C-alpha positions in Angstrom: 0.0 0.0 0.0 2.8 2.4 0.9 4.5 1.8 -2.5 1.2 2.3 -4.3 0.7 5.7 -2.5 4.2 6.7 -3.3 3.8 5.9 -7.0 0.5 7.7 -7.1 2.1 10.8 -5.6 4.9 10.7 -8.1 2.5 10.4 -11.0 0.2 13.2 -9.6 3.2 15.5 -9.2 4.5 14.5 -12.6 1.3 15.8 -14.2 2.5 19.4 -13.4 6.2 19.0 -14.3 7.4 22.1 -16.2 8.2 21.7 -19.9 11.1 24.2 -20.1 14.6 24.1 -18.7 14.9 27.9 -18.3 14.6 27.7 -14.5 15.8 30.2 -11.9 17.2 28.8 -8.7 14.7 27.8 -6.1 17.4 26.9 -3.5 17.5 28.3 -0.1 19.1 27.5 3.3 18.4 27.6 7.0 20.6 29.4 9.4 20.5 27.4 12.7 22.8 29.7 14.5 25.2 28.5 17.2 28.0 29.7 19.5 30.4 28.8 16.6 28.6 29.9 13.4 31.5 29.0 11.1 31.4 32.2 9.0 33.7 30.7 6.5 31.1 28.0 5.7 28.5 30.7 5.0 31.0 32.5 2.8 30.7 29.6 0.5 26.9 29.1 0.8 26.2 32.8 0.2 28.9 33.5 -2.3 28.0 35.1 -5.7 28.5 31.8 -7.5 26.1 30.0 -5.2 22.5 29.2 -6.3 21.1 30.0 -2.9 18.7 32.9 -3.2 16.9 33.0 0.2 17.4 31.9 3.8 15.5 31.7 7.1 16.2 31.5 10.8 12.9 30.1 12.2 12.4 33.6 13.7 11.8 37.2 12.7 15.5 38.1 13.3 18.0 37.8 10.4 21.3 36.1 10.7 24.3 38.2 12.0 25.6 40.5 9.3 29.2 39.2 9.6 28.3 35.9 8.0 27.6 37.5 4.7 30.2 38.0 1.9 30.2 41.5 0.3 26.8 42.2 -1.3 25.2 39.0 -0.3 22.9 40.5 2.4 21.1 42.5 -0.2 21.1 39.8 -2.9 19.8 36.8 -0.7 16.3 37.3 0.6 15.8 36.8 4.3 12.4 35.2 5.0 11.3 35.9 8.6 9.1 33.5 10.5 6.5 33.8 13.3 7.2 30.4 14.8 4.5 30.3 17.5 1.6 32.1 19.1 3.9 32.6 22.0 5.5 36.1 21.9 3.5 36.7 18.7 3.0 40.4 19.3 6.6 41.2 19.9 7.7 39.0 17.0 5.3 41.0 14.7 6.8 44.2 15.9 10.3 42.9 15.1 9.2 42.7 11.4 9.2 46.5 11.2 13.0 46.6 11.2 13.4 44.3 8.2 14.4 45.7 4.8 12.0 45.8 1.8 13.9 42.9 0.3 12.1 40.6 2.8 9.0 39.9 0.8 7.8 36.6 2.2 6.7 35.5 5.7 6.6 32.0 7.2 4.1 31.3 10.0 3.7 28.7 12.8 6.4 26.1 12.8 5.1 22.5 13.1 2.1 23.3 15.2 1.1 19.7 15.3 4.4 18.8 17.0 5.5 19.0 20.6 7.8 21.8 21.8 10.3 19.1 22.9 10.6 18.0 19.2 10.9 21.5 17.8 7.2 22.1 17.1 5.0 24.8 18.5 2.2 22.6 19.8 -0.8 24.8 18.8 -4.3 23.6 18.4 -5.9 24.2 15.0 -8.5 26.4 16.6 -6.1 28.6 18.4 -3.8 28.8 15.4 -6.8 29.8 13.2 -7.8 32.5 15.6 -4.3 34.0 15.9 -3.8 33.7 12.2 -6.9 35.7 11.3 -6.5 38.3 14.0 -2.7 38.9 13.9 -1.2 37.5 10.7 -3.8 38.2 7.9 -3.3 42.0 8.3 0.4 41.6 7.5 -0.5 40.8 3.9 -0.3 44.5 3.3 3.5 44.1 3.7 4.3 40.4 3.1 3.3 37.4 1.1 2.3 35.1 3.9 2.2 31.3 4.2 0.0 28.9 6.0 1.6 27.1 9.0 4.4 24.5 8.3 3.2 21.1 9.6 5.3 18.0 10.0 5.5 15.8 6.9 3.1 13.2 8.3 -0.5 12.1 8.3 -0.8 13.9 11.7 0.3 17.1 9.9 -2.2 16.7 7.1 -5.0 16.1 9.6 -3.9 19.2 11.5 -4.1 21.3 8.3 -7.6 19.9 7.6 -8.8 20.9 11.1 -7.1 24.3 10.8 -8.8 24.9 7.5 -12.2 24.0 9.0 -11.6 26.3 12.0 -10.7 29.2 9.6 -14.0 29.0 7.9 -15.9 28.6 11.2 -14.3 31.9 12.4 -14.5 33.8 9.1 -17.1 32.2 6.8 -16.4 34.7 4.0 -12.6 34.6 3.8 -11.3 31.7 5.9 -7.5 32.0 6.3 -6.2 33.6 3.2 -2.6 33.0 2.2 -0.2 33.6 -0.7 1.8 30.3 -0.6 2.1 27.1 1.3 5.1 25.6 3.3 6.0 22.0 3.8 8.5 19.8 5.7 9.4 16.3 4.9 12.1 13.9 6.1 12.4 10.6 4.1 13.3 9.1 0.8 12.4 10.4 -2.7 9.3 8.3 -3.2 7.9 9.4 0.2 8.7 13.1 -0.6 7.0 12.9 -4.0 4.0 11.2 -2.5 3.7 13.8 0.3 4.0 16.8 -2.0 1.2 15.2 -4.2 -1.0 14.9 -1.1 -0.3 18.5 -0.1 -1.1 19.7 -3.6 -4.3 17.6 -3.7 -5.5 19.0 -0.4 -4.9 22.6 -1.3 -6.3 22.3 -4.8 -9.5 20.7 -3.7 -10.3 22.0 -0.2 -11.1 25.6 -0.7 -8.3 26.5 1.7 -8.0 30.2 1.0 -4.9 30.2 -1.2 -4.9 33.1 -3.6 -3.9 32.3 -7.2 -2.1 29.2 -8.3 -0.7 26.8 -5.6 2.9 27.6 -4.6 4.8 25.4 -2.2 8.0 26.2 -0.4 9.6 23.0 0.9 11.6 24.7 3.7 12.9 21.6 5.4 13.7 18.2 3.9 16.4 15.5 4.1 17.0 11.8 4.6 17.6 11.2 8.4 19.7 8.4 9.8 21.4 7.4 6.5 25.0 7.4 5.4 26.2 10.0 2.9 26.2 7.7 -0.1 22.5 6.9 0.4 21.7 10.5 1.2 23.6 11.7 -1.9 21.6 9.4 -4.2 18.4 10.8 -2.7 19.5 14.4 -3.1 20.6 13.8 -6.7 17.3 12.2 -7.5 15.2 14.9 -5.7 16.7 18.2 -6.7 16.1 17.9 -10.5 12.6 16.7 -9.6 11.9 19.8 -7.4 13.4 22.1 -10.0 11.0 20.9 -12.6 7.8 21.1 -10.5 5.8 24.2 -11.4 4.1 24.4 -8.0 7.4 24.1 -6.0 8.7 27.7 -5.7 11.5 27.2 -3.2 13.2 24.5 -1.2 15.9 24.3 1.5 17.9 21.2 2.4 18.2 20.7 6.2 21.9 20.3 6.6 23.8 23.6 6.8 26.1 22.3 9.4 29.2 20.1 10.1 28.7 16.5 11.2 29.4 17.2 14.9 26.6 19.7 14.9 23.9 17.3 13.6 21.2 16.4 16.0 20.6 12.9 17.1 17.4 12.4 15.2 18.7 13.5 11.8 22.1 12.0 12.0 25.2 13.5 10.4 24.6 12.1 6.9 22.7 15.3 5.9 25.6 17.6 6.6 26.6 19.9 3.7 30.1 20.2 5.3 32.9 17.9 6.4 34.3 18.1 9.9 37.0 20.6 8.9 34.6 22.9 7.1 35.3 21.5 3.6 32.2 20.9 1.4 30.8 17.4 1.7 29.7 15.6 -1.4 26.2 16.8 -0.6 27.3 20.4 -0.2 29.2 20.6 -3.4 26.3 19.2 -5.3 23.7 21.4 -3.6 25.8 24.5 -4.6 25.9 23.3 -8.3 29.2 21.4 -8.3 32.1 22.2 -10.5 29.9 24.0 -13.0 29.5 26.7 -10.4 33.1 26.4 -9.1 32.4 24.2 -6.1 34.0 20.8 -5.3 34.3 18.4 -2.4 36.6 19.5 0.3 36.6 23.1 -0.7 36.6 25.5 2.3 35.5 29.1 2.6 37.9 31.9 3.2 39.3 32.0 6.7 39.6 35.0 8.9 42.8 36.0 7.2 41.0 36.0 3.8 42.7 32.8 2.5 40.6 30.0 1.3 41.5 26.3 1.0 40.4 24.3 -2.0 40.4 21.1 0.1 39.3 18.8 -2.7 42.9 18.3 -3.8 44.5 19.0 -0.4 46.6 16.2 0.9 47.8 18.1 4.0 46.5 17.9 7.6 42.9 18.1 8.6 40.2 15.6 9.5 38.3 15.8 6.2 35.1 15.2 8.1 33.1 12.0 7.4 33.7 12.0 3.7 37.4 11.7 3.5 37.4 12.8 -0.2 40.8 14.3 -0.4 42.2 13.6 -3.9 41.4 14.3 -7.5 40.6 10.7 -8.4 37.8 10.7 -5.9 36.4 14.0 -7.3 36.5 12.4 -10.8 34.6 9.4 -9.5 32.0 11.7 -7.8 31.6 13.6 -11.1 31.0 10.4 -13.0 28.5 9.1 -10.4 26.7 12.5 -10.4 26.4 12.4 -14.2 25.0 8.8 -14.2 22.5 9.7 -11.5 21.3 12.8 -13.3 21.0 10.7 -16.5 18.9 8.1 -14.6 16.7 10.8 -13.1 16.2 12.4 -16.6 15.2 9.0 -18.1 12.9 8.3 -15.1 11.1 11.7 -15.5 10.7 11.1 -19.2 9.1 7.7 -18.5 6.8 9.2 -15.9 5.8 12.0 -18.2 4.9 9.6 -21.0 2.7 7.3 -18.8 
């Protein structure tokens, strides 16, 4: 049954795959923040060659200005968030200090989840009331999203109850929104299925979305898997998301080094090696050698000197990838090319079904 649902989701999503290849980047990133933010890592993620066009912090406060390379803070859109009903008024006031370049706004983070697991634990009724009273007026300034639920049946059920509460409170308008956010942790088939279910719900429920459905997948990844398995999932998923008309943006959950991964996700999602060099995932997420990024490459250090670690045989831990020679990079390039070819053939087969 699970495989049937996954296949159905892939086919449903395939029905809206774009027919052109002239795509702008949809890629974004999260800024988790920490006592050691590794500014040299962000110098790579936010460099002018990077495809990353937006970022978020799970809060209304932007990242520290010192992580941005020259010009990046005005080029990369900061998307603020109102993560909970707690401190909602003060968080809304904080939005007044943001630049005009911040055009989108995320709302409640995983309200169906407990606070212990990173959720905001808000009932659908309370969320609908706060959304209509406090958040809808912000549409004069921002494009706003519906809440971001967990990528689960529980999350979908919460959205249905939220939608019903919205119409109970405001029978004329419900909870209007400009776009939808989603989270999902799992393999490609599960992700495709879940996006299909989200799209079906919003396209058939009268949920208050203005215009065509637009989804921002602001958290996704493959937890508790090694980097080879995770790389295969990413290589299959990114071309798929890039071609979906209704996916407007996405952000891989992994802008950290392995030691900073949480226990639930595991360190296989990390975009960086232990020493700050790009992991295989990180190099691919930034566009690979076509954009000037390769495995092991490090951002500029405090003295302004960078280290292209992909061919560095000197000291350093190399993180969990241990890809420290040119032959490995060549092998990765070949594997990436074969995986992209496989994805292309798969998409063509799905399109022709």
